C-alpha positions in Angstrom: 49.7 112.6 81.1 51.4 109.5 82.0 52.1 108.4 85.5 55.5 109.0 87.0 57.5 105.7 86.8 59.6 104.7 89.9 62.2 102.1 89.8 62.5 99.2 92.2 65.3 100.8 94.1 63.8 100.5 97.4 63.3 96.8 97.2 66.7 96.3 95.7 68.4 98.2 98.4 70.3 95.8 100.5 71.2 96.4 104.1 74.8 97.6 104.9 77.1 94.7 105.8 78.1 96.0 109.3 75.0 97.4 111.0 72.3 95.7 108.7 70.5 99.0 108.2 68.8 100.1 104.9 68.8 103.6 106.0 72.7 103.6 106.3 73.0 101.6 103.0 70.8 104.4 101.3 73.0 107.2 102.9 76.2 105.5 101.6 74.7 105.5 98.1 74.0 109.2 98.5 77.6 110.1 99.6 79.1 107.9 97.0 81.1 109.7 94.2 81.7 108.2 90.8 80.5 104.8 91.8 83.1 104.2 94.5 81.0 102.5 97.1 83.7 101.0 99.0 85.3 104.3 99.6 81.9 105.8 100.7 81.2 102.8 103.0 84.7 103.4 104.5 84.0 107.1 105.3 80.8 106.3 106.9 82.2 103.4 109.1 85.1 105.6 110.2 82.7 108.4 110.9 80.5 105.9 113.0 83.5 104.7 114.9 84.5 108.3 115.8 80.8 108.9 116.9 81.0 105.6 119.0 84.1 107.0 121.0 82.5 110.5 121.4 78.8 109.6 122.2 78.5 107.4 125.1 74.6 107.3 125.8 73.6 105.9 122.3 74.9 103.6 119.8 76.4 105.0 116.4 73.4 103.8 114.4 71.0 105.5 116.9 73.0 108.7 116.5 72.9 108.5 112.7 69.1 107.7 112.6 68.3 110.4 115.1 70.4 112.9 113.0 68.6 112.1 109.7 65.4 112.3 111.6 66.1 115.8 113.0 67.2 117.2 109.8 64.0 116.1 107.8 61.9 119.2 106.9 58.2 119.1 107.6 57.1 121.8 105.2 58.9 123.7 102.3 58.0 126.4 99.8 57.2 125.7 96.1 56.9 128.3 93.4 53.3 128.5 92.1 52.2 130.8 89.2 48.9 132.5 89.8 47.7 135.1 87.3 51.0 136.3 86.2 52.7 136.4 89.4 54.8 133.8 91.1 54.1 133.0 94.7 56.1 131.0 97.2 53.5 128.5 98.6 54.1 126.4 101.6 53.3 122.6 101.1 53.9 119.6 103.3 56.8 117.5 102.4 56.0 113.8 101.7 58.2 111.2 103.7 60.3 110.1 100.8 61.2 113.6 99.8 61.8 114.4 103.5 64.3 111.5 103.7 66.3 112.5 100.3 66.3 116.2 101.5 67.7 115.3 104.8 70.4 113.0 103.4 71.3 115.5 100.7 71.7 118.4 103.3 73.9 116.3 105.5 76.1 115.3 102.6 76.4 118.9 101.5 77.2 120.2 104.8 80.0 117.6 105.1 81.3 118.4 101.6 81.3 122.2 102.4 83.7 121.7 105.3 87.2 121.7 104.2 90.6 120.9 105.9 89.9 117.7 107.8 89.2 114.1 106.8 85.7 113.6 105.5 85.0 110.8 108.0 85.9 113.4 110.8 83.7 116.1 109.3 80.9 113.4 108.8 81.2 112.3 112.5 80.9 116.1 113.7 78.0 116.8 111.4 76.1 113.6 112.4 76.7 114.4 116.2 75.7 118.1 115.6 72.5 117.1 113.9 71.8 114.6 116.7 71.9 117.4 119.0 69.8 119.6 116.8 72.6 121.9 115.5 75.0 122.1 112.7 75.0 123.2 109.1 72.3 120.6 107.9 70.0 121.7 110.7 70.6 125.4 109.7 69.5 124.6 106.2 66.3 122.9 107.6 65.6 125.9 109.8 66.0 128.2 106.7 63.5 126.3 104.9 61.0 126.2 107.7 61.5 130.0 108.3 60.8 130.7 104.6 57.6 128.5 104.8 56.5 130.4 107.9 57.1 133.8 106.2 55.1 132.8 103.2 52.1 131.5 105.1 49.9 134.2 103.7 50.0 132.5 100.2 48.8 129.1 101.8 45.4 129.7 100.0 47.1 129.1 96.7 48.0 125.6 97.6 45.6 123.3 95.9 
């Protein structure tokens, strides 16, 4: 079996123009729809402006980074087929996958909320995740709860 080929995306990723953060630049790419990077950037910067007004004890970038850090899952369940039965086996999550899951969950939580501007929903979700609450954190808690519940099958992880 051939090795999985990775692209040079990580090296090619340029820091965002305003905060010079690679993480923020990556997140803009995650929330981007139909290649409209400028629109995604605008949403993100407006959200960070709102965060700046509401959170006094941390910079917007710190709030964003802490939010992503809080949402990262440590363990998850994966299906493993053993002797004709499928088991949910808990496995540790590698750092790359932790990051992509956290960003995806925040994005999905923002998209699920309707009725207000995306930048306002994004700001609310980031501040909630910063405090350890919100929809993205709920998703993480559910993943962790599922992993805890299936600890009995940990011996199938090899």
